[in-house]
C-alpha positions as CSV (number, residue, x, y, z in Angstrom):
1,M,2.8,5.3,20.0
2,R,4.6,3.3,22.6
3,G,6.2,4.9,25.7
4,V,5.9,8.0,27.7
5,F,4.0,11.0,26.2
6,T,4.0,14.1,28.3
7,A,0.9,16.2,28.4
8,V,2.9,19.5,28.6
9,V,1.8,22.3,30.9
10,T,1.5,25.8,29.5
11,P,3.7,28.1,31.6
12,F,2.5,31.6,32.2
13,D,4.4,34.6,33.5
14,P,2.9,36.4,36.5
15,S,0.8,38.7,34.2
16,G,-0.8,35.6,32.7
17,K,1.0,35.7,29.3
18,I,2.6,32.5,27.9
19,D,6.2,32.1,29.0
20,L,7.7,30.7,25.8
21,A,11.2,30.5,27.3
22,A,9.9,28.3,30.1
23,F,7.9,26.2,27.6
24,R,11.1,25.6,25.6
25,K,13.0,24.7,28.8
26,I,10.3,22.2,29.7
27,L,10.5,20.7,26.2
28,A,14.3,20.5,26.3
29,D,14.1,18.6,29.6
30,Q,11.6,16.2,28.1
31,I,13.9,15.6,25.1
32,D,16.9,15.0,27.4
33,A,14.9,12.5,29.5
34,G,14.1,10.4,26.4
35,V,10.3,10.6,26.4
36,A,8.5,9.2,23.3
37,G,6.5,12.3,22.7
38,V,5.2,15.6,23.9
39,I,1.6,16.9,23.7
40,P,0.9,20.6,23.9
41,C,-2.7,21.9,24.2
42,G,-4.2,19.0,26.2
43,T,-6.0,19.3,29.5
44,T,-2.8,19.8,31.3
45,G,-2.0,22.7,29.0
46,E,-5.1,24.6,30.1
47,T,-6.4,24.5,26.5
48,P,-9.9,25.9,27.3
49,A,-8.2,29.1,28.6
50,L,-6.0,29.5,25.5
51,S,-6.8,31.6,22.4
52,A,-6.6,30.0,18.9
53,E,-3.4,31.9,18.2
54,E,-1.9,30.8,21.5
55,K,-2.6,27.2,20.7
56,K,-0.9,27.6,17.3
57,L,2.1,29.2,18.9
58,L,2.6,26.4,21.4
59,I,2.1,23.7,18.8
60,R,4.5,25.3,16.3
61,T,7.1,25.8,19.1
62,A,6.8,22.1,20.1
63,I,7.2,20.9,16.5
64,E,10.3,23.1,16.0
65,T,11.9,22.2,19.3
66,V,11.6,18.4,18.9
67,R,12.5,18.3,15.2
68,G,15.3,15.9,14.6
69,T,15.4,14.6,18.2
70,G,13.3,11.4,17.7
71,V,10.7,12.8,20.1
72,K,7.2,13.0,18.6
73,A,5.1,16.1,18.7
74,L,1.3,15.5,19.0
75,A,-1.2,18.3,19.4
76,G,-4.4,18.4,21.4
77,T,-7.0,19.5,18.7
78,G,-10.3,18.0,20.0
79,T,-13.4,20.0,20.8
80,N,-17.1,19.2,21.2
81,N,-17.7,20.6,17.7
82,T,-16.8,18.2,14.9
83,A,-16.4,20.9,12.2
84,E,-14.2,23.0,14.5
85,T,-12.1,19.9,15.4
86,I,-11.6,19.0,11.7
87,E,-10.5,22.6,10.9
88,F,-7.9,22.8,13.8
89,S,-6.7,19.2,13.2
90,R,-6.1,19.9,9.5
91,W,-4.1,23.0,10.4
92,A,-2.0,21.0,12.9
93,A,-1.4,18.2,10.4
94,G,-0.3,20.8,7.9
95,E,2.2,22.2,10.3
96,G,3.8,18.7,10.6
97,V,2.7,17.2,13.9
98,D,3.2,13.4,14.3
99,G,-0.3,13.0,15.5
100,I,-3.3,14.7,17.1
101,L,-5.0,14.0,20.4
102,V,-8.8,14.1,20.0
103,V,-11.0,14.0,23.1
104,T,-14.5,12.6,23.1
105,P,-16.9,15.5,22.6
106,Y,-17.8,17.0,26.0
107,Y,-21.0,18.5,27.3
108,N,-23.2,17.5,24.4
109,K,-22.9,13.8,25.3
110,P,-23.2,12.0,21.9
111,S,-24.2,8.4,21.5
112,Q,-21.7,5.7,20.6
113,A,-22.8,6.1,17.0
114,G,-22.1,9.9,17.3
115,L,-18.7,9.3,18.8
116,I,-17.7,6.9,16.1
117,A,-18.9,9.3,13.4
118,H,-17.0,12.2,15.0
119,F,-13.7,10.4,15.2
120,N,-14.0,8.9,11.7
121,A,-14.7,12.3,10.3
122,V,-11.6,13.8,11.9
123,A,-9.4,10.9,10.9
124,D,-10.7,11.1,7.3
125,A,-9.8,14.8,7.2
126,V,-6.1,14.5,8.3
127,S,-2.9,12.8,7.1
128,C,-1.4,12.2,10.6
129,E,-2.2,9.7,13.3
130,V,-5.2,10.3,15.5
131,M,-4.9,9.4,19.2
132,V,-8.4,8.9,20.6
133,Y,-8.8,10.3,24.1
134,N,-11.4,8.8,26.5
135,V,-11.8,10.7,29.7
136,P,-15.4,10.4,31.0
137,G,-14.6,12.2,34.2
138,R,-14.2,15.4,32.3
139,T,-16.4,14.9,29.3
140,G,-19.5,13.1,30.7
141,V,-19.3,10.4,28.0
142,S,-17.2,7.2,27.6
143,L,-16.4,5.1,24.6
144,M,-17.5,1.5,24.9
145,A,-14.9,-1.2,24.2
146,A,-16.8,-2.2,21.0
147,S,-16.6,1.4,19.8
148,A,-12.9,1.5,20.4
149,A,-12.6,-1.7,18.3
150,A,-14.7,-0.1,15.6
151,L,-12.5,2.9,15.5
152,A,-9.4,0.7,15.1
153,A,-10.6,-0.2,11.6
154,H,-9.5,3.3,10.5
155,P,-5.8,3.3,9.4
156,R,-5.1,6.5,11.2
157,M,-6.6,5.6,14.5
158,R,-3.8,3.5,16.0
159,S,-3.8,4.6,19.6
160,L,-6.2,5.4,22.5
161,K,-5.5,7.4,25.6
162,E,-7.6,5.6,28.2
163,A,-8.4,7.7,31.3
164,T,-11.3,6.0,33.0
165,G,-8.9,4.9,35.7
166,N,-10.4,1.4,35.3
167,V,-7.8,-1.3,34.7
168,A,-10.4,-3.9,33.9
169,F,-11.7,-1.7,31.1
170,T,-8.3,-1.7,29.4
171,S,-8.5,-5.5,29.3
172,E,-12.0,-5.3,27.9
173,I,-10.8,-3.0,25.1
174,L,-7.9,-5.3,24.3
175,D,-10.2,-8.3,24.2
176,A,-12.7,-6.5,21.9
177,L,-9.8,-5.6,19.6
178,Q,-8.6,-9.2,19.6
179,L,-12.1,-10.5,18.8
180,A,-12.4,-8.0,15.9
181,G,-9.0,-8.9,14.6
182,R,-7.7,-5.4,15.0
183,S,-4.9,-3.6,16.9
184,M,-4.6,-0.3,18.7
185,D,-2.0,1.0,21.2
186,V,-3.8,1.7,24.5
187,L,-2.0,4.2,26.7
188,A,-2.8,5.0,30.4
189,G,-4.3,8.4,30.8
190,D,-3.7,8.4,34.6
191,D,-0.3,8.2,36.2
192,A,-1.5,6.0,39.0
193,T,-2.8,3.4,36.5
194,Y,0.3,3.5,34.3
195,L,2.1,0.4,35.6
196,P,-1.2,-1.5,36.2
197,L,-2.2,-0.9,32.6
198,L,1.3,-1.9,31.3
199,S,0.8,-5.2,33.2
200,V,-2.3,-6.0,31.2
201,G,-1.0,-5.0,27.8
202,A,-1.0,-1.2,27.5
203,A,1.7,0.4,25.4
204,G,2.6,3.4,27.6
205,V,1.2,6.6,29.2
206,V,0.1,10.1,28.5
207,S,1.4,11.6,31.6
208,V,1.0,14.6,33.9
209,A,3.7,13.5,36.3
210,S,6.3,13.3,33.5
211,N,6.3,17.1,33.4
212,L,8.0,16.8,36.8
213,F,10.0,13.6,36.7
214,P,10.2,12.3,33.1
215,R,13.3,10.1,33.6
216,A,11.6,8.1,36.3
217,M,8.5,7.6,34.0
218,V,10.7,6.5,31.1
219,A,12.5,4.1,33.4
220,I,9.2,2.5,34.4
221,Q,8.4,1.9,30.7
222,K,11.9,0.4,30.1
223,F,11.7,-1.9,33.0
224,A,8.2,-3.1,32.1
225,D,9.2,-3.6,28.4
226,Q,12.1,-5.8,29.7
227,G,9.7,-7.8,31.8
228,N,11.3,-6.4,35.0
229,F,8.2,-5.6,36.9
230,R,10.0,-5.7,40.2
231,D,12.0,-2.6,39.5
232,A,9.1,-1.0,37.7
233,L,7.0,-1.5,40.8
234,A,9.7,0.0,43.0
235,L,9.5,3.2,41.0
236,H,5.7,3.1,41.0
237,K,5.7,2.8,44.8
238,K,8.3,5.6,45.2
239,F,6.4,8.1,43.1
240,Y,2.8,7.0,44.0
241,P,2.3,9.9,46.5
242,L,2.8,12.3,43.7
243,F,0.7,10.2,41.2
244,R,-2.1,10.8,43.8
245,D,-1.4,14.3,45.0
246,L,-0.7,16.0,41.7
247,F,-4.5,15.7,41.5
248,V,-5.2,17.0,45.0
249,E,-7.0,19.8,43.1
250,S,-7.9,20.2,39.4
251,N,-5.0,19.4,37.0
252,P,-2.8,21.3,36.2
253,V,-2.8,23.5,39.4
254,P,-0.9,21.0,41.5
255,V,1.7,20.1,38.9
256,K,2.4,23.7,38.2
257,Y,3.0,24.3,41.8
258,A,5.4,21.3,41.9
259,M,7.2,22.5,38.8
260,T,7.8,25.9,40.4
261,H,9.3,24.0,43.3
262,A,11.6,22.2,40.8
263,G,12.5,25.4,39.1
264,L,11.0,24.6,35.7
265,C,8.3,27.3,35.5
266,G,6.0,29.5,37.5
267,D,2.7,28.4,39.1
268,T,0.4,30.9,37.4
269,V,-2.9,29.4,36.1
270,R,-5.6,31.1,34.2
271,A,-9.2,31.7,35.5
272,P,-11.4,29.9,36.2
273,L,-8.6,27.8,37.8
274,A,-7.3,29.3,41.0
275,P,-4.0,29.0,42.8
276,L,-3.4,25.9,45.0
277,S,-5.1,26.3,48.5
278,S,-2.8,26.4,51.5
279,A,-4.1,23.0,52.7
280,S,-3.3,21.4,49.3
281,V,0.1,23.2,49.3
282,E,1.0,21.4,52.5
283,T,-0.2,18.1,51.2
284,L,1.8,18.5,48.0
285,R,5.0,19.6,49.8
286,K,4.9,16.5,52.0
287,S,4.6,14.3,48.9
288,L,7.4,16.1,47.1
289,E,9.7,15.5,50.1
290,R,8.7,11.8,50.3
291,C,9.4,11.3,46.6
292,G,12.7,13.1,46.8
293,V,11.8,16.0,44.4
294,A,14.2,18.6,45.7
295,P,14.4,22.2,44.3
296,G,16.2,22.1,41.0
297,S,16.2,18.3,40.8
298,R,15.8,16.5,37.4
299,L,14.3,13.1,38.0
């Protein structure tokens, strides 16, 4: 699980129905850009607002579209209900995903023992890789470094999406893994910390920004893998305004607006999300211009 994995948006038509043609267009652009993988049904895909059948449609479409291209298809299957997560994860594994993205259970705030038991139960139930997803800003609970090292003992938990935004915490996780004699690919869960985390040993990123400019994100990875942090930093600096302002409001509202600007899909979001405010539109427009994202551009 090394490289750029795009947390793909779910495009809707103006009536609010899934725009499957736009979804396929986005996936085709990701394949052409050379990303390592695509992940439908994550936070960026507005999963809480999707029905079970809509999630299955998106996952099946992603699997079919990337088949034979070398791009991996992962599926966001995590919930705050262990039995429900196991059921959906088994379905996704049976459909042929390369892996599943499983978030720490939200709202019910389990203990570290509860988190470890949850992830182990899911990993025991499936045949594919499990990418653990740590995002305390949305879930209200965070894995400890020792817990991540404990999970790495499972043969199917080989990667972790780390979205605390704390570079030092990645070093703490990698140190805990080393002390335990285990390994796990750590991927940045925030675009702004992508390059900083690569510099301390992370393996890649699960990205929102790569919906919009996947080629630039892939280039950052290639430069860093070559030890060319000068050119990687130049790209980080160029696109930092969007790393920041794609989160000027709740994800994925800003990135959907930006993708409309780029001609990739519409900006419709489902309630309870609301369209981007006029103030945020102005902020985002300025950053799109600064970063050279012109209408119809493919970066």
